[in-house]
Phi, psi and omega in degrees: 000099178285164193276342181287159175248158182278153180290137175098345178230158178288154178306319184298310182292325174300316182296319179296324182293317179304314185294316179293333174293318182287323178293329178292338177268013180057043181293147177252336176233130179245120181257122181247126183246107182049054184290347180259001190306325181247018182260144172287173184301314183296320179293326181294314180301320178296317178299317179299322173295324176294321179294319180300314180297319177296318178295328178291331178277007179083015178273128173287135180234128170255115186250107179264131185199145175260357179271095186295335182296337182287325196298314179299339185281333191228334191264147176269316177227157181230132172247128180260130173251143173217126182056037179082002181241152178283126179268311180195158170236128180226159168295139180298330183281357184246007181221141173248176184309309183304312183290321176304316178293322177297320179294326187280324184237352187065021180224168180285160181304324185298334174292340177288332179238072185279060185287121175276150173280111185242136175281113185283150180256211181286167175296126177264314184239131176222137175248127183233111177051046186278132176076181181294339187259010171057059182278136176233125183195150179221151180223125185263163172301126183089356184257144171249115177255116178278136180247105184253164181160167175280165175304127179095005180285344177108010181294311184289327176298315176299314181297319175297326178292311182301326183274357178086008180283329173223081186305141182281140176276344183232159176081186183234148166246123179245138172242121185047045175083354184249126183299141174224149177266118177239097183256356179202162177302328179293326176296314183297315180297322181297328180266010169091020180255133180236147185222117174260110188288169182293313184268091185297323184291322182274324188233340184277320180223160170258100195299331179283342179275164184288162172311308187298313181294329177291315182300320183270356193301329178270358184230037185299333181296332181286352182243020181266128178263203177305140181056030179061021177285147185281135175272087184291330174303310179297320182295320181296318181302307184296315184293322179292320180300312179288329173300316181288319183297317183265004180057046182281124181271112183208147182297324181196159180291347178266001176290136176300138183303328181304337181277355182264162176289168181301313177305315181289328173301316181300317181292327172297313182296322181291318176305323177304319180277334175294330172300337180274002177053062184284152169260341173232130181236123179256126180240121179252114183048061189297338186239013181294127177072023178235159188289167185301315184297319179293322175307308184304316180294321177285329175295317181299315182299320179299315179300316179293323175298314179298324179293335176276358175099008182283135175274122189241127171253112183246115177272130179206139174269354183265103185297320172305320179295314180301313179288333186277336187244347185272139169276325173222153183236118172262128183250134184252144175208129176060032176087358176232176180262122189255355180185148174235126183245134166292152178309315185298331189255354186282138173220165180293329178295321185287317180299314177297320178301315175296319179296328182275356177090018178264149175279142178278000000 
């Protein structure tokens, strides 16, 4: 059961269809690979009820997930893999989240969110009364602003507006205090804005292309030689440099991205935009569906970019990630920002209250 959903039907219905197909074949063992990656909380709970019913009927289930909080709810035993090798198998009742993370990455929980203390600069990105829902927000140089909210709150839509995919009819986008018109992604890139989308396979990378071609895809003008011919030597140098910088595990830079793991695909997609030297970086669910070790690497990279003065807007549904990596947390509900919390005052309870439309 792959995690993605088919076009035209909901992820929930797609998941039910896959389960029914497997049971129709009289399956005795059901393998679920990241089954909740695209599900809402209600749909996730429904899936868990189905899993419990199947288990009661004697069907064995192998449940693959990077969402550690799900495991105590449904698993009897847990096996930890690292770099393709089995590290350990434990009874679920005998291991906690902290111990699982240590088994997975060999490091403490604090290493997963390696947030550096950065001296912030001036406001780089400012939104004033943007769109029909009157969004106001600012992000300073060196700051990571987490954008939290429930599914459908408008977080991805806001990112797409800033990046020019769906330009807003109302309000202003200011860069370093100057209003700018962003009517297309080309405008956004020209203004130093980069956007790593949520769905890496559909929009983040071109899976059929090589690692090198993906890394340089947003900066092709930098690799044009005489008569607009492609300077493949220069492209190879840049691709090799970013592959090394981001520790992308690939047999070669000419390997198709489809052959890489999810975490390495994500790093390729991120590399593409780092080549453009952005001053504003929008990350939409940057660690969704990747393993804990890759999460730690991407979080460390985010901290390094913030230390270099990049203004980062991070959309995430993972509250520990929001709390662990953000300097401030903006919460969306109904298409607008309903509250902004400083890191020191933010809690999961406060974020969820705002996300549900309640006042603090």
